[in-house]
PDBQT receptor file of N, H, CA, C and O in Angstrom, charges set to zero:
ATOM      1  N   MET A   1      44.860  97.457  63.463  1.00  0.00    +0.000 N 
ATOM      2  CA  MET A   1      44.221  96.198  63.921  1.00  0.00    +0.000 C 
ATOM      3  C   MET A   1      42.765  96.466  64.126  1.00  0.00    +0.000 C 
ATOM      4  O   MET A   1      42.355  97.470  64.709  1.00  0.00    +0.000 OA
ATOM      5  N   LYS A   2      41.951  95.477  63.596  1.00  0.00    +0.000 N 
ATOM      6  H   LYS A   2      42.284  94.661  63.123  1.00  0.00    +0.000 HD
ATOM      7  CA  LYS A   2      40.586  95.556  63.713  1.00  0.00    +0.000 C 
ATOM      8  C   LYS A   2      40.116  95.107  65.134  1.00  0.00    +0.000 C 
ATOM      9  O   LYS A   2      40.691  94.186  65.716  1.00  0.00    +0.000 OA
ATOM     10  N   LYS A   3      39.063  95.775  65.676  1.00  0.00    +0.000 N 
ATOM     11  H   LYS A   3      38.597  96.522  65.203  1.00  0.00    +0.000 HD
ATOM     12  CA  LYS A   3      38.587  95.448  66.992  1.00  0.00    +0.000 C 
ATOM     13  C   LYS A   3      37.283  94.506  66.841  1.00  0.00    +0.000 C 
ATOM     14  O   LYS A   3      36.265  94.927  66.291  1.00  0.00    +0.000 OA
ATOM     15  N   TYR A   4      37.374  93.374  67.298  1.00  0.00    +0.000 N 
ATOM     16  H   TYR A   4      38.201  93.032  67.745  1.00  0.00    +0.000 HD
ATOM     17  CA  TYR A   4      36.337  92.382  67.135  1.00  0.00    +0.000 C 
ATOM     18  C   TYR A   4      35.382  92.383  68.406  1.00  0.00    +0.000 C 
ATOM     19  O   TYR A   4      35.879  92.337  69.531  1.00  0.00    +0.000 OA
ATOM     20  N   GLN A   5      34.082  92.434  68.227  1.00  0.00    +0.000 N 
ATOM     21  H   GLN A   5      33.678  92.472  67.313  1.00  0.00    +0.000 HD
ATOM     22  CA  GLN A   5      33.139  92.335  69.408  1.00  0.00    +0.000 C 
ATOM     23  C   GLN A   5      32.345  91.002  69.261  1.00  0.00    +0.000 C 
ATOM     24  O   GLN A   5      31.480  90.869  68.395  1.00  0.00    +0.000 OA
ATOM     25  N   PRO A   6      32.667  90.054  70.115  1.00  0.00    +0.000 N 
ATOM     26  CA  PRO A   6      31.868  88.796  69.976  1.00  0.00    +0.000 C 
ATOM     27  C   PRO A   6      30.584  88.709  70.667  1.00  0.00    +0.000 C 
ATOM     28  O   PRO A   6      30.368  88.045  71.681  1.00  0.00    +0.000 OA
ATOM     29  N   THR A   7      29.710  89.476  69.998  1.00  0.00    +0.000 N 
ATOM     30  H   THR A   7      29.886  90.015  69.174  1.00  0.00    +0.000 HD
ATOM     31  CA  THR A   7      28.384  89.348  70.524  1.00  0.00    +0.000 C 
ATOM     32  C   THR A   7      27.385  88.557  69.577  1.00  0.00    +0.000 C 
ATOM     33  O   THR A   7      27.674  88.312  68.406  1.00  0.00    +0.000 OA
ATOM     34  N   CYS A   8      26.212  88.183  70.157  1.00  0.00    +0.000 N 
ATOM     35  H   CYS A   8      25.978  88.382  71.108  1.00  0.00    +0.000 HD
ATOM     36  CA  CYS A   8      25.206  87.464  69.451  1.00  0.00    +0.000 C 
ATOM     37  C   CYS A   8      24.664  88.383  68.271  1.00  0.00    +0.000 C 
ATOM     38  O   CYS A   8      24.429  87.933  67.150  1.00  0.00    +0.000 OA
ATOM     39  N   ALA A   9      24.487  89.723  68.635  1.00  0.00    +0.000 N 
ATOM     40  H   ALA A   9      24.678  90.088  69.546  1.00  0.00    +0.000 HD
ATOM     41  CA  ALA A   9      23.886  90.552  67.477  1.00  0.00    +0.000 C 
ATOM     42  C   ALA A   9      24.812  90.608  66.295  1.00  0.00    +0.000 C 
ATOM     43  O   ALA A   9      24.310  90.727  65.178  1.00  0.00    +0.000 OA
ATOM     44  N   LEU A  10      26.185  90.529  66.440  1.00  0.00    +0.000 N 
ATOM     45  H   LEU A  10      26.593  90.432  67.347  1.00  0.00    +0.000 HD
ATOM     46  CA  LEU A  10      27.062  90.588  65.349  1.00  0.00    +0.000 C 
ATOM     47  C   LEU A  10      26.965  89.173  64.598  1.00  0.00    +0.000 C 
ATOM     48  O   LEU A  10      26.900  89.102  63.370  1.00  0.00    +0.000 OA
ATOM     49  N   TRP A  11      26.960  88.079  65.423  1.00  0.00    +0.000 N 
ATOM     50  H   TRP A  11      27.012  88.137  66.420  1.00  0.00    +0.000 HD
ATOM     51  CA  TRP A  11      26.944  86.643  64.719  1.00  0.00    +0.000 C 
ATOM     52  C   TRP A  11      25.649  86.607  63.889  1.00  0.00    +0.000 C 
ATOM     53  O   TRP A  11      25.679  86.042  62.796  1.00  0.00    +0.000 OA
ATOM     54  N   ARG A  12      24.423  87.219  64.369  1.00  0.00    +0.000 N 
ATOM     55  H   ARG A  12      24.399  87.678  65.257  1.00  0.00    +0.000 HD
ATOM     56  CA  ARG A  12      23.286  87.145  63.476  1.00  0.00    +0.000 C 
ATOM     57  C   ARG A  12      23.228  88.128  62.487  1.00  0.00    +0.000 C 
ATOM     58  O   ARG A  12      22.307  88.127  61.670  1.00  0.00    +0.000 OA
ATOM     59  N   GLY A  13      24.143  88.995  62.473  1.00  0.00    +0.000 N 
ATOM     60  H   GLY A  13      24.891  88.996  63.137  1.00  0.00    +0.000 HD
ATOM     61  CA  GLY A  13      24.085  90.135  61.476  1.00  0.00    +0.000 C 
ATOM     62  C   GLY A  13      23.078  91.284  61.728  1.00  0.00    +0.000 C 
ATOM     63  O   GLY A  13      22.686  92.020  60.822  1.00  0.00    +0.000 OA
ATOM     64  N   ASP A  14      22.693  91.389  62.997  1.00  0.00    +0.000 N 
ATOM     65  H   ASP A  14      23.012  90.792  63.733  1.00  0.00    +0.000 HD
ATOM     66  CA  ASP A  14      21.691  92.314  63.422  1.00  0.00    +0.000 C 
ATOM     67  C   ASP A  14      22.311  93.745  63.283  1.00  0.00    +0.000 C 
ATOM     68  O   ASP A  14      23.480  93.921  63.629  1.00  0.00    +0.000 OA
ATOM     69  N   PRO A  15      21.628  94.672  62.834  1.00  0.00    +0.000 N 
ATOM     70  CA  PRO A  15      22.201  96.118  62.858  1.00  0.00    +0.000 C 
ATOM     71  C   PRO A  15      22.119  96.552  64.207  1.00  0.00    +0.000 C 
ATOM     72  O   PRO A  15      21.454  95.976  65.068  1.00  0.00    +0.000 OA
ATOM     73  N   PRO A  16      22.913  97.745  64.414  1.00  0.00    +0.000 N 
ATOM     74  CA  PRO A  16      22.766  98.332  65.913  1.00  0.00    +0.000 C 
ATOM     75  C   PRO A  16      21.328  98.794  66.073  1.00  0.00    +0.000 C 
ATOM     76  O   PRO A  16      20.761  99.267  65.088  1.00  0.00    +0.000 OA
ATOM     77  N   GLY A  17      20.683  98.695  67.251  1.00  0.00    +0.000 N 
ATOM     78  H   GLY A  17      21.144  98.311  68.051  1.00  0.00    +0.000 HD
ATOM     79  CA  GLY A  17      19.471  99.150  67.729  1.00  0.00    +0.000 C 
ATOM     80  C   GLY A  17      18.410  98.244  67.322  1.00  0.00    +0.000 C 
ATOM     81  O   GLY A  17      17.234  98.492  67.587  1.00  0.00    +0.000 OA
ATOM     82  N   PHE A  18      18.808  97.105  66.627  1.00  0.00    +0.000 N 
ATOM     83  H   PHE A  18      19.763  96.903  66.412  1.00  0.00    +0.000 HD
ATOM     84  CA  PHE A  18      17.587  96.104  66.202  1.00  0.00    +0.000 C 
ATOM     85  C   PHE A  18      17.150  95.325  67.430  1.00  0.00    +0.000 C 
ATOM     86  O   PHE A  18      17.974  94.763  68.151  1.00  0.00    +0.000 OA
ATOM     87  N   ASP A  19      15.940  95.301  67.642  1.00  0.00    +0.000 N 
ATOM     88  H   ASP A  19      15.270  95.758  67.056  1.00  0.00    +0.000 HD
ATOM     89  CA  ASP A  19      15.297  94.674  68.710  1.00  0.00    +0.000 C 
ATOM     90  C   ASP A  19      14.478  93.499  68.399  1.00  0.00    +0.000 C 
ATOM     91  O   ASP A  19      13.371  93.630  67.878  1.00  0.00    +0.000 OA
ATOM     92  N   ARG A  20      15.052  92.179  68.741  1.00  0.00    +0.000 N 
ATOM     93  H   ARG A  20      15.952  92.072  69.164  1.00  0.00    +0.000 HD
ATOM     94  CA  ARG A  20      14.415  90.907  68.322  1.00  0.00    +0.000 C 
ATOM     95  C   ARG A  20      13.200  90.776  69.233  1.00  0.00    +0.000 C 
ATOM     96  O   ARG A  20      12.363  89.969  68.829  1.00  0.00    +0.000 OA
ATOM     97  N   SER A  21      12.951  91.351  70.287  1.00  0.00    +0.000 N 
ATOM     98  H   SER A  21      13.631  92.006  70.615  1.00  0.00    +0.000 HD
ATOM     99  CA  SER A  21      11.737  91.244  71.037  1.00  0.00    +0.000 C 
ATOM    100  C   SER A  21      10.517  91.662  70.351  1.00  0.00    +0.000 C 
ATOM    101  O   SER A  21       9.439  91.215  70.745  1.00  0.00    +0.000 OA
ATOM    102  N   GLN A  22      10.575  92.493  69.341  1.00  0.00    +0.000 N 
ATOM    103  H   GLN A  22      11.450  92.856  69.022  1.00  0.00    +0.000 HD
ATOM    104  CA  GLN A  22       9.458  92.853  68.509  1.00  0.00    +0.000 C 
ATOM    105  C   GLN A  22       9.033  92.061  67.420  1.00  0.00    +0.000 C 
ATOM    106  O   GLN A  22       8.018  92.301  66.766  1.00  0.00    +0.000 OA
ATOM    107  N   LEU A  23       9.915  90.979  67.195  1.00  0.00    +0.000 N 
ATOM    108  H   LEU A  23      10.740  90.784  67.726  1.00  0.00    +0.000 HD
ATOM    109  CA  LEU A  23       9.482  90.046  66.038  1.00  0.00    +0.000 C 
ATOM    110  C   LEU A  23       8.229  89.259  66.147  1.00  0.00    +0.000 C 
ATOM    111  O   LEU A  23       7.502  89.212  65.155  1.00  0.00    +0.000 OA
ATOM    112  N   PRO A  24       7.899  88.654  67.200  1.00  0.00    +0.000 N 
ATOM    113  CA  PRO A  24       6.542  88.016  67.281  1.00  0.00    +0.000 C 
ATOM    114  C   PRO A  24       5.444  88.836  66.984  1.00  0.00    +0.000 C 
ATOM    115  O   PRO A  24       4.516  88.282  66.396  1.00  0.00    +0.000 OA
ATOM    116  N   GLU A  25       5.313  90.221  67.296  1.00  0.00    +0.000 N 
ATOM    117  H   GLU A  25       6.067  90.671  67.774  1.00  0.00    +0.000 HD
ATOM    118  CA  GLU A  25       4.305  91.010  66.932  1.00  0.00    +0.000 C 
ATOM    119  C   GLU A  25       4.195  91.189  65.339  1.00  0.00    +0.000 C 
ATOM    120  O   GLU A  25       3.146  91.112  64.699  1.00  0.00    +0.000 OA
ATOM    121  N   VAL A  26       5.605  91.467  64.766  1.00  0.00    +0.000 N 
ATOM    122  H   VAL A  26       6.457  91.530  65.285  1.00  0.00    +0.000 HD
ATOM    123  CA  VAL A  26       5.589  91.657  63.354  1.00  0.00    +0.000 C 
ATOM    124  C   VAL A  26       5.262  90.312  62.610  1.00  0.00    +0.000 C 
ATOM    125  O   VAL A  26       4.604  90.417  61.575  1.00  0.00    +0.000 OA
ATOM    126  N   ASP A  27       5.635  89.100  63.009  1.00  0.00    +0.000 N 
ATOM    127  H   ASP A  27       6.169  89.015  63.850  1.00  0.00    +0.000 HD
ATOM    128  CA  ASP A  27       5.163  87.996  62.526  1.00  0.00    +0.000 C 
ATOM    129  C   ASP A  27       3.589  87.841  62.546  1.00  0.00    +0.000 C 
ATOM    130  O   ASP A  27       2.996  87.355  61.583  1.00  0.00    +0.000 OA
ATOM    131  N   GLN A  28       3.012  88.226  63.554  1.00  0.00    +0.000 N 
ATOM    132  H   GLN A  28       3.493  88.622  64.336  1.00  0.00    +0.000 HD
ATOM    133  CA  GLN A  28       1.491  88.131  63.622  1.00  0.00    +0.000 C 
ATOM    134  C   GLN A  28       0.930  89.077  62.734  1.00  0.00    +0.000 C 
ATOM    135  O   GLN A  28      -0.117  88.762  62.168  1.00  0.00    +0.000 OA
ATOM    136  N   LYS A  29       1.459  90.225  62.502  1.00  0.00    +0.000 N 
ATOM    137  H   LYS A  29       2.309  90.481  62.962  1.00  0.00    +0.000 HD
ATOM    138  CA  LYS A  29       0.996  91.241  61.400  1.00  0.00    +0.000 C 
ATOM    139  C   LYS A  29       1.040  90.673  60.081  1.00  0.00    +0.000 C 
ATOM    140  O   LYS A  29       0.054  90.704  59.345  1.00  0.00    +0.000 OA
ATOM    141  N   ILE A  30       2.197  90.125  59.727  1.00  0.00    +0.000 N 
ATOM    142  H   ILE A  30       2.998  90.100  60.325  1.00  0.00    +0.000 HD
ATOM    143  CA  ILE A  30       2.436  89.456  58.436  1.00  0.00    +0.000 C 
ATOM    144  C   ILE A  30       1.594  88.498  58.179  1.00  0.00    +0.000 C 
ATOM    145  O   ILE A  30       1.066  88.515  57.067  1.00  0.00    +0.000 OA
ATOM    146  N   THR A  31       1.266  87.480  59.071  1.00  0.00    +0.000 N 
ATOM    147  H   THR A  31       1.694  87.466  59.974  1.00  0.00    +0.000 HD
ATOM    148  CA  THR A  31       0.528  86.366  58.998  1.00  0.00    +0.000 C 
ATOM    149  C   THR A  31      -1.021  86.828  58.844  1.00  0.00    +0.000 C 
ATOM    150  O   THR A  31      -1.766  86.253  58.051  1.00  0.00    +0.000 OA
ATOM    151  N   ALA A  32      -1.362  87.679  59.485  1.00  0.00    +0.000 N 
ATOM    152  H   ALA A  32      -0.757  88.146  60.129  1.00  0.00    +0.000 HD
ATOM    153  CA  ALA A  32      -2.779  88.285  59.311  1.00  0.00    +0.000 C 
ATOM    154  C   ALA A  32      -2.936  88.951  57.980  1.00  0.00    +0.000 C 
ATOM    155  O   ALA A  32      -3.996  88.829  57.367  1.00  0.00    +0.000 OA
ATOM    156  N   PHE A  33      -1.885  89.687  57.473  1.00  0.00    +0.000 N 
ATOM    157  H   PHE A  33      -1.023  89.786  57.971  1.00  0.00    +0.000 HD
ATOM    158  CA  PHE A  33      -1.977  90.246  56.282  1.00  0.00    +0.000 C 
ATOM    159  C   PHE A  33      -2.248  89.042  55.130  1.00  0.00    +0.000 C 
ATOM    160  O   PHE A  33      -3.177  89.139  54.328  1.00  0.00    +0.000 OA
ATOM    161  N   PHE A  34      -1.440  88.042  55.148  1.00  0.00    +0.000 N 
ATOM    162  H   PHE A  34      -0.686  87.964  55.800  1.00  0.00    +0.000 HD
ATOM    163  CA  PHE A  34      -1.397  87.079  54.057  1.00  0.00    +0.000 C 
ATOM    164  C   PHE A  34      -2.773  86.161  54.325  1.00  0.00    +0.000 C 
ATOM    165  O   PHE A  34      -3.352  85.671  53.356  1.00  0.00    +0.000 OA
ATOM    166  N   ARG A  35      -3.180  85.991  55.445  1.00  0.00    +0.000 N 
ATOM    167  H   ARG A  35      -2.710  86.389  56.232  1.00  0.00    +0.000 HD
ATOM    168  CA  ARG A  35      -4.565  85.471  55.622  1.00  0.00    +0.000 C 
ATOM    169  C   ARG A  35      -5.597  86.298  55.061  1.00  0.00    +0.000 C 
ATOM    170  O   ARG A  35      -6.421  85.722  54.351  1.00  0.00    +0.000 OA
ATOM    171  N   HIS A  36      -5.705  87.457  55.230  1.00  0.00    +0.000 N 
ATOM    172  H   HIS A  36      -5.035  87.925  55.807  1.00  0.00    +0.000 HD
ATOM    173  CA  HIS A  36      -6.682  88.376  54.690  1.00  0.00    +0.000 C 
ATOM    174  C   HIS A  36      -6.691  88.425  53.153  1.00  0.00    +0.000 C 
ATOM    175  O   HIS A  36      -7.726  88.390  52.489  1.00  0.00    +0.000 OA
ATOM    176  N   HIS A  37      -5.445  88.509  52.641  1.00  0.00    +0.000 N 
ATOM    177  H   HIS A  37      -4.603  88.537  53.181  1.00  0.00    +0.000 HD
ATOM    178  CA  HIS A  37      -5.335  88.631  51.150  1.00  0.00    +0.000 C 
ATOM    179  C   HIS A  37      -5.221  87.362  50.478  1.00  0.00    +0.000 C 
ATOM    180  O   HIS A  37      -5.493  87.403  49.278  1.00  0.00    +0.000 OA
ATOM    181  N   LEU A  38      -4.900  86.288  50.934  1.00  0.00    +0.000 N 
ATOM    182  H   LEU A  38      -4.679  86.255  51.909  1.00  0.00    +0.000 HD
ATOM    183  CA  LEU A  38      -4.543  85.091  50.128  1.00  0.00    +0.000 C 
ATOM    184  C   LEU A  38      -5.620  84.008  50.325  1.00  0.00    +0.000 C 
ATOM    185  O   LEU A  38      -5.966  83.313  49.370  1.00  0.00    +0.000 OA
ATOM    186  N   LEU A  39      -6.155  83.853  51.552  1.00  0.00    +0.000 N 
ATOM    187  H   LEU A  39      -5.873  84.417  52.328  1.00  0.00    +0.000 HD
ATOM    188  CA  LEU A  39      -7.003  82.770  51.775  1.00  0.00    +0.000 C 
ATOM    189  C   LEU A  39      -8.539  83.194  51.369  1.00  0.00    +0.000 C 
ATOM    190  O   LEU A  39      -8.977  84.332  51.542  1.00  0.00    +0.000 OA
ATOM    191  N   PRO A  40      -9.213  82.218  50.860  1.00  0.00    +0.000 N 
ATOM    192  CA  PRO A  40     -10.590  82.461  50.451  1.00  0.00    +0.000 C 
ATOM    193  C   PRO A  40     -11.479  82.983  51.574  1.00  0.00    +0.000 C 
ATOM    194  O   PRO A  40     -12.666  83.229  51.357  1.00  0.00    +0.000 OA
TER     195      PRO A  40
């Protein structure tokens, strides 16, 4: 019998150890990269 763990991480498909608190900083770095390389 499978053991199910009803956690938000499993519902979102996050792998073990994934930390969503780092996402805003990553988003800023991605945005800065595209602004630097794509905008005139």
